[in-house]
C-alpha positions as CSV (number, residue, x, y, z in Angstrom):
1,M,-2.9,12.2,92.9
2,H,-3.1,12.8,96.6
3,I,0.2,12.5,98.4
4,S,1.4,12.9,101.9
5,T,5.2,13.2,101.6
6,N,5.5,15.8,104.4
7,K,5.6,13.0,107.0
8,F,8.5,11.2,105.3
9,D,10.9,11.6,108.3
10,A,8.4,10.3,110.9
11,R,7.4,7.4,108.8
12,A,11.1,6.5,108.0
13,K,11.9,6.5,111.7
14,E,9.0,4.2,112.4
15,A,9.9,1.9,109.5
16,I,13.5,1.5,110.6
17,G,12.3,0.4,114.0
18,N,9.9,-2.2,112.6
19,T,11.7,-5.5,112.7
20,Q,9.1,-7.4,110.7
21,L,9.3,-4.8,107.9
22,Q,13.1,-4.8,108.0
23,G,13.1,-8.6,107.3
24,G,11.0,-8.1,104.2
25,L,13.1,-5.2,103.0
26,F,16.3,-7.3,103.5
27,I,14.8,-9.9,101.1
28,I,13.9,-7.2,98.5
29,G,17.4,-5.6,98.7
30,K,19.3,-8.9,98.7
31,I,17.3,-11.7,97.1
32,F,15.6,-9.7,94.4
33,T,18.9,-8.1,93.4
34,A,20.7,-11.5,93.4
35,M,17.9,-13.0,91.2
36,R,18.3,-10.1,88.8
37,D,22.1,-10.5,88.7
38,H,21.8,-14.3,88.1
39,A,19.4,-13.8,85.2
40,L,21.6,-11.2,83.6
41,A,24.7,-13.3,84.0
42,Q,23.0,-15.8,81.6
43,M,22.5,-13.0,79.0
44,P,25.8,-11.4,77.9
45,E,24.0,-9.2,75.4
46,F,21.9,-7.5,78.1
47,E,23.9,-4.3,78.1
48,A,23.4,-3.9,74.4
49,L,19.7,-4.6,74.9
50,R,19.6,-1.8,77.4
51,D,21.1,0.6,74.9
52,Q,18.5,-0.5,72.3
53,A,15.6,-0.1,74.8
54,R,16.8,3.4,75.7
55,D,17.0,4.4,72.1
56,I,13.6,3.0,71.2
57,K,11.9,4.9,74.0
58,K,13.9,8.0,73.3
59,H,12.8,7.9,69.6
60,T,9.2,7.2,70.6
61,L,9.0,10.2,72.9
62,E,10.5,12.5,70.3
63,N,7.7,11.4,67.9
64,L,5.0,10.8,70.5
65,D,2.3,12.7,68.7
66,T,2.8,10.6,65.5
67,Y,2.7,7.3,67.3
68,L,-0.3,8.2,69.4
69,L,-2.3,9.0,66.3
70,Q,-1.2,5.8,64.6
71,F,-2.2,3.8,67.7
72,E,-5.6,5.5,67.7
73,E,-6.2,4.7,64.0
74,R,-5.2,1.0,64.5
75,V,-7.4,0.6,67.5
76,A,-10.4,2.0,65.5
77,E,-9.6,-0.3,62.6
78,N,-9.7,-3.3,65.1
79,G,-13.1,-2.2,66.3
80,G,-12.1,-0.5,69.5
81,R,-12.1,3.1,70.7
82,V,-9.5,5.5,72.1
83,H,-10.4,8.2,74.7
84,W,-8.1,11.0,75.6
85,A,-7.9,12.2,79.3
86,R,-6.0,15.4,80.2
87,D,-6.0,14.7,83.9
88,G,-7.2,12.2,86.5
89,D,-10.6,13.7,86.9
90,E,-11.3,13.4,83.2
91,A,-10.0,9.9,83.1
92,N,-12.2,8.8,86.0
93,R,-15.3,10.4,84.4
94,I,-14.6,8.6,81.1
95,V,-14.2,5.2,82.8
96,A,-17.4,5.8,84.8
97,Q,-19.3,6.7,81.7
98,L,-18.0,3.6,79.8
99,C,-19.3,1.5,82.8
100,R,-22.7,3.2,82.7
101,E,-23.0,2.5,78.9
102,V,-23.2,-1.3,79.7
103,E,-25.3,-0.7,82.8
104,A,-22.4,-2.2,84.9
105,K,-22.7,-2.9,88.6
106,T,-19.5,-4.8,89.2
107,V,-16.0,-4.0,88.0
108,I,-12.9,-6.2,88.3
109,K,-9.4,-4.8,87.9
110,S,-5.9,-6.0,87.4
111,K,-2.8,-4.3,88.9
112,S,-2.3,-0.9,87.4
113,M,-0.1,1.9,88.8
114,V,-1.8,4.5,86.6
115,T,-5.2,3.7,88.1
116,E,-3.6,4.0,91.5
117,E,-2.2,7.3,90.5
118,L,-5.7,8.5,89.3
119,E,-7.4,7.0,92.5
120,L,-9.8,5.4,90.1
121,N,-11.3,2.9,92.6
122,P,-12.6,5.5,95.1
123,A,-14.0,7.5,92.1
124,L,-15.9,4.5,90.7
125,E,-17.2,3.5,94.2
126,E,-18.5,7.0,94.7
127,D,-20.4,6.6,91.5
128,G,-22.0,3.4,92.8
129,F,-19.9,0.7,91.2
130,T,-18.5,-2.3,93.1
131,V,-14.8,-2.5,92.3
132,T,-12.5,-5.4,93.1
133,E,-8.8,-5.6,92.6
134,T,-7.8,-9.1,91.4
135,D,-4.0,-9.1,91.8
136,L,-3.5,-10.8,95.2
137,G,-1.3,-8.0,96.6
138,E,-3.5,-5.2,95.2
139,Y,-6.6,-7.0,96.6
140,I,-5.0,-7.1,100.1
141,I,-4.1,-3.4,100.1
142,Q,-7.5,-2.5,98.7
143,L,-9.1,-4.1,101.7
144,R,-6.7,-2.3,104.0
145,H,-7.1,1.1,102.2
146,E,-3.3,1.4,101.7
147,K,-1.1,2.6,98.9
148,P,1.1,0.0,97.1
149,F,4.3,-0.8,99.0
150,H,6.3,-1.7,95.8
151,I,5.5,-1.6,92.1
152,V,5.9,-5.4,91.7
153,A,5.0,-6.5,95.2
154,P,2.3,-4.1,96.6
155,A,1.6,-6.0,99.8
156,W,5.2,-7.1,100.6
157,H,5.2,-5.1,103.9
158,L,2.5,-7.3,105.5
159,S,2.9,-10.5,107.5
160,A,0.7,-13.5,107.0
161,A,-0.9,-12.7,110.4
162,Q,-1.8,-9.2,109.2
163,V,-3.3,-10.6,106.0
164,A,-5.2,-13.2,108.1
165,D,-6.7,-10.5,110.2
166,T,-7.8,-8.5,107.2
167,F,-9.3,-11.6,105.5
168,F,-11.1,-12.6,108.7
169,E,-12.8,-9.2,109.0
170,E,-13.5,-8.6,105.3
171,H,-14.6,-12.1,104.2
172,K,-17.2,-12.8,106.9
173,K,-19.9,-11.4,104.5
174,F,-18.9,-14.2,102.1
175,G,-19.5,-16.9,104.7
176,R,-15.8,-17.3,105.6
177,T,-15.9,-17.5,109.4
178,E,-12.5,-19.2,110.1
179,R,-9.3,-17.2,110.6
180,V,-6.5,-19.0,108.8
181,E,-2.8,-17.9,108.8
182,D,-1.2,-20.5,106.6
183,K,-0.1,-18.8,103.4
184,T,-1.4,-21.5,101.1
185,K,-4.8,-21.4,102.7
186,L,-4.8,-17.6,102.5
187,V,-4.2,-17.8,98.8
188,E,-6.9,-20.4,98.4
189,E,-9.4,-18.2,100.4
190,A,-8.6,-15.2,98.2
191,R,-9.1,-17.4,95.0
192,I,-12.5,-18.6,96.2
193,V,-13.7,-15.1,96.9
194,L,-12.3,-13.6,93.8
195,R,-13.6,-16.4,91.5
196,E,-17.1,-15.2,92.2
197,R,-16.2,-11.7,91.4
198,F,-14.8,-12.8,88.0
199,K,-18.0,-14.6,87.2
200,Q,-20.2,-11.6,88.1
201,A,-18.2,-8.8,86.6
202,D,-19.7,-6.5,84.0
203,V,-16.5,-4.6,83.2
204,G,-12.9,-5.5,83.3
205,I,-10.2,-2.9,83.7
206,T,-6.5,-3.4,83.0
207,G,-3.5,-1.2,82.6
208,A,-1.0,-1.8,79.9
209,N,2.7,-2.5,80.2
210,F,3.1,-1.4,76.5
211,L,1.1,0.0,73.6
212,I,2.0,-1.0,70.1
213,A,1.4,1.8,67.5
214,E,1.9,-0.6,64.6
215,T,-1.0,-2.8,65.5
216,G,-3.2,-0.9,68.0
217,S,-2.5,-3.7,70.6
218,I,-1.9,-3.5,74.3
219,A,0.7,-5.8,75.9
220,L,0.4,-7.2,79.5
221,V,3.2,-8.8,81.5
222,T,1.9,-10.7,84.5
223,N,2.5,-13.7,86.8
224,E,-0.9,-14.4,88.2
225,G,-3.1,-14.6,85.1
226,N,-5.8,-12.4,86.7
227,A,-5.2,-9.6,84.1
228,D,-6.2,-12.0,81.3
229,L,-9.4,-12.9,83.1
230,C,-10.2,-9.2,83.5
231,A,-9.5,-8.6,79.8
232,T,-11.6,-11.6,78.5
233,L,-14.5,-12.5,80.8
234,P,-16.5,-9.3,81.2
235,K,-18.5,-7.8,78.3
236,R,-16.4,-4.6,78.2
237,H,-12.6,-4.4,78.5
238,I,-11.3,-0.9,79.5
239,V,-7.6,-0.2,79.3
240,V,-6.4,2.7,81.4
241,T,-2.8,3.7,80.7
242,G,-0.3,6.6,80.3
243,I,0.5,8.1,77.0
244,E,4.2,7.3,77.5
245,K,3.7,3.5,77.2
246,L,3.9,3.4,73.4
247,L,6.3,1.4,71.4
248,P,6.4,1.7,67.6
249,T,6.4,-2.0,66.5
250,L,5.9,-5.6,67.7
251,D,9.7,-6.1,67.1
252,D,10.3,-3.4,69.7
253,L,8.0,-5.2,72.1
254,A,9.9,-8.5,71.7
255,L,13.0,-6.7,73.0
256,F,11.2,-5.2,76.0
257,W,9.6,-8.6,76.8
258,R,13.2,-9.8,77.3
259,V,14.3,-6.8,79.4
260,L,11.4,-6.3,81.7
261,P,11.0,-9.6,83.6
262,R,14.7,-10.0,84.1
263,S,14.9,-6.5,85.6
264,A,11.8,-6.8,87.7
265,T,12.0,-10.2,89.3
266,G,15.0,-12.0,87.8
267,Q,12.8,-14.2,85.7
268,E,13.7,-15.1,82.2
269,T,10.1,-14.5,81.2
270,A,6.9,-13.7,83.1
271,N,4.3,-16.4,83.4
272,Y,1.9,-14.6,81.1
273,L,2.8,-12.4,78.1
274,S,-0.4,-11.3,76.4
275,L,-1.5,-9.1,73.5
276,Y,-5.0,-7.7,73.1
277,S,-6.0,-5.9,69.9
278,G,-9.7,-5.2,70.2
279,P,-13.1,-6.6,71.0
280,R,-14.5,-10.0,70.1
281,Q,-14.6,-10.5,66.3
282,E,-17.1,-12.4,64.2
283,G,-16.3,-16.1,64.6
284,D,-14.6,-15.7,68.0
285,A,-15.9,-18.1,70.6
286,D,-15.8,-15.6,73.4
287,G,-14.3,-12.3,74.5
288,P,-15.5,-8.7,75.3
289,A,-18.0,-7.1,73.1
290,A,-16.3,-3.7,73.6
291,F,-12.7,-2.6,73.8
292,D,-11.8,0.9,75.0
293,V,-8.4,2.5,75.7
294,V,-8.2,5.6,78.0
295,L,-5.0,7.4,77.3
296,V,-4.0,9.5,80.3
297,D,-1.8,12.6,80.2
298,N,-2.0,13.9,83.8
299,G,1.2,15.9,83.5
300,R,3.2,13.7,81.3
301,S,3.2,16.0,78.2
302,D,4.5,18.8,80.4
303,M,7.6,16.7,81.0
304,L,8.4,16.4,77.3
305,G,11.3,18.7,76.3
306,T,12.3,19.3,79.9
307,S,15.1,17.9,82.1
308,F,12.7,15.2,83.2
309,E,11.7,13.8,79.8
310,D,13.9,10.8,80.3
311,M,11.7,9.7,83.2
312,L,9.0,8.9,80.7
313,R,11.1,6.0,79.5
314,C,10.3,4.2,82.8
315,I,8.8,0.7,82.3
316,R,7.9,0.2,86.0
317,C,10.1,-2.7,86.6
318,G,11.0,-1.8,90.2
319,A,14.8,-2.5,89.8
320,C,15.7,0.9,91.1
321,L,13.6,0.3,94.2
322,N,15.3,-3.0,94.9
323,A,18.8,-1.4,94.5
324,C,18.2,1.7,96.5
325,P,19.7,1.8,100.0
326,V,17.0,4.3,101.1
327,F,14.0,2.3,99.8
328,T,15.4,-0.9,101.2
329,S,15.7,0.8,104.6
330,V,12.3,2.4,104.9
331,G,10.0,0.8,102.3
332,G,7.4,2.2,100.0
333,Q,4.8,3.4,102.5
334,T,7.2,5.9,103.8
335,Y,7.1,7.9,100.6
336,G,3.4,8.8,100.9
337,S,3.0,8.4,97.1
338,V,1.9,5.7,94.7
339,Y,5.4,5.9,93.2
340,S,8.2,5.3,95.6
341,G,12.0,4.7,95.5
342,P,14.2,6.6,93.1
343,M,11.7,6.6,90.2
344,G,9.0,7.9,92.6
345,S,11.3,10.6,93.8
346,V,11.6,11.9,90.3
347,L,8.1,11.2,89.0
348,T,6.0,12.3,91.9
349,P,7.1,15.9,91.9
350,A,6.8,16.0,88.1
351,L,3.1,14.9,88.3
352,T,2.3,17.0,91.3
353,S,4.7,19.8,92.3
354,V,8.1,20.2,94.0
355,S,6.3,22.0,96.9
356,Q,4.2,18.9,97.6
357,A,6.9,16.4,97.1
358,A,10.1,18.2,98.2
359,K,11.1,15.5,100.6
360,L,11.3,12.7,98.0
361,P,14.3,13.9,95.9
362,N,16.3,14.2,99.1
363,A,15.6,10.5,99.9
364,S,18.7,9.4,98.1
365,T,22.4,8.8,98.9
366,F,23.3,9.5,95.3
367,C,25.2,6.2,95.2
368,G,24.1,5.9,91.6
369,K,22.9,2.3,91.9
370,C,19.4,3.1,90.6
371,E,20.9,4.4,87.3
372,E,23.2,1.4,87.1
373,V,20.4,-1.1,87.2
374,C,17.8,0.8,85.2
375,P,17.0,-1.3,82.0
376,V,16.4,1.9,80.0
377,R,19.3,3.9,81.5
378,I,17.3,6.7,83.1
379,P,19.7,9.2,84.8
380,L,17.8,9.1,88.1
381,P,20.4,10.8,90.3
382,G,20.8,13.7,87.9
383,M,17.1,14.3,87.8
384,M,16.8,14.1,91.6
385,R,19.6,16.7,91.7
386,H,17.5,18.9,89.4
387,W,14.6,18.7,91.8
388,R,16.8,19.6,94.7
389,E,18.0,22.6,92.9
390,K,14.4,23.7,92.2
391,E,13.5,23.0,95.9
392,F,16.4,25.3,97.0
393,E,15.6,28.0,94.5
394,Q,11.9,28.1,95.6
395,H,12.9,28.0,99.3
396,Y,11.1,24.8,100.1
397,S,14.2,23.3,101.8
398,P,14.7,24.0,105.5
399,A,15.8,27.5,106.3
400,G,18.8,26.2,108.4
401,Q,20.0,24.2,105.4
402,R,19.7,27.2,103.0
403,W,21.6,29.5,105.4
404,G,24.2,26.9,106.0
405,L,24.9,26.4,102.3
406,K,25.0,30.2,101.8
407,A,27.5,30.5,104.6
408,W,29.6,27.7,103.2
409,A,29.6,29.2,99.7
410,F,30.7,32.6,101.2
411,V,33.6,30.9,103.1
412,A,34.6,28.8,100.1
413,R,35.0,32.0,97.9
414,H,37.4,33.6,100.4
415,P,40.7,31.6,100.8
416,T,41.7,33.2,104.1
417,L,38.4,32.4,105.7
418,Y,38.4,28.9,104.2
419,R,41.8,28.1,105.7
420,L,40.8,29.5,109.1
421,A,37.6,27.5,109.1
422,S,39.1,24.2,108.0
423,N,42.0,24.5,110.5
424,S,39.6,25.3,113.3
425,A,37.2,22.5,112.4
426,Q,40.1,20.0,112.2
427,R,41.3,21.0,115.7
428,V,37.7,20.8,117.2
429,L,37.0,17.4,115.6
430,R,40.3,16.0,116.8
431,F,39.5,17.2,120.4
432,M,36.0,15.7,120.2
433,G,37.4,12.4,119.0
434,G,39.4,12.0,122.2
435,R,41.6,9.0,122.7
436,E,39.5,6.7,120.6
437,G,39.7,9.0,117.6
438,Q,35.9,8.6,117.0
439,V,33.4,11.5,117.0
440,R,30.2,10.0,118.4
441,K,28.0,13.1,118.3
442,L,28.1,16.2,116.1
443,P,26.4,19.5,117.1
444,F,23.9,21.6,115.2
445,L,23.4,20.5,111.5
446,G,25.5,17.4,112.0
447,A,23.4,16.0,114.9
448,G,21.0,14.0,112.6
449,W,23.9,12.6,110.6
450,S,25.8,11.3,113.7
451,Q,22.7,9.6,115.2
452,S,23.4,6.4,113.3
453,R,27.1,6.6,112.5
454,D,30.4,7.7,114.0
455,L,32.9,10.0,112.3
456,K,36.6,9.2,112.4
457,A,38.5,12.2,113.9
458,P,41.0,13.8,111.5
459,E,44.7,12.9,111.8
460,G,47.5,15.3,110.9
461,G,46.9,18.7,109.4
462,T,44.5,19.9,106.7
463,F,45.1,19.1,103.0
464,L,46.5,22.6,102.4
465,S,48.8,22.5,105.4
466,Q,50.2,19.1,104.4
467,Y,50.6,20.2,100.8
468,K,52.6,23.3,101.9
469,A,54.8,21.1,104.1
470,Q,55.5,18.6,101.3
471,K,56.2,21.5,98.9
472,G,58.6,23.0,101.4
473,K,60.5,19.7,101.7
474,R,60.9,19.4,97.9
475,A,62.2,22.9,97.7
């Protein structure tokens, strides 16, 4: 997974100044959250369901090897095959080989964060295959060579005019010579172009929202229906997914089918809830002749038994992104990773390294809202704090920050110095506040903080001086 998190600050500044983007982020932060809240208000048992969902995922991860083997056995019994991939390169090689086995030329895909993580599309294109994303948002960003903006809404950052420009340039080869900006017409144009890709495809690739060990099934949760076409129209269906997507039974799936749509988009249910358990069987009217599941590790097993194991409970609903004040200020492209927001700030360094993704765990106010809305109760702030500690220990944080914290720690351990420093700071800030009592600009390490906010000047004495005064009065 190639990431570019080192430009986070510059991209964040650019995003904050983008008025069109800010309008879209406002909708994500307000409307999506309000829809979720409304849906949950109709379900008083939702908190109990969250506890059950957390416990199911926790139990599955503790017994992951057993359930993975059970899943493989059931898939084989159903006539399919399971392939094991240690990393992204191996996963991409397996998928390419499966495509070559059926002499494929064209491949259609449904939205899959794992395949984005693996950068599967470029790998297949390099091998000579024509690959087309069929989720509308994913199709748009594929044409623009961009990373997803959001787990649920990958092209949310784009205006209709930008999409119109992209379609006008990319669809000329299909005989589309008129630039249209009306949203309904843009969707119609995409449907016309993609319909031909569906008809011609030799291989369909999907991800999986869940894997069911009990039956060897994959479960898909979608709103557009394109994933079902990818799974049923071509002669080979390839599923590419992470090893952590397992659930033990169909009863467990029923619970998650209630939790996921409400957390993601505020829907009581998604438009399409689908189960696939293998290739076409004797007597079936249609369906793929081959069914292959590529189970991807790519760093996930290294998270088991660590402080970051709970992150493997994530069901990719996007609720933490919608609730995060940082994400809803700067958007997904700022993170420079397939995974953004609070979940991405934990998962990206786990799948790459803290040296590559040190900026992301710092992209948080630690307000705790992400943990509050997570349907499987992942302690995201605590894990981001763990990454910050590792960043500090390995000296990836800025030198000024490290020396400042060391100086503060030294002063805090010496009461006389602490009292002297706090009294001095209190006097300086009161002087800087002037008659208004507002500090507009702080020097040194505080300069960035005061760029977008004012600090109320302190009134009265320090806490210790006021405490001593009160104690003297009582005496």
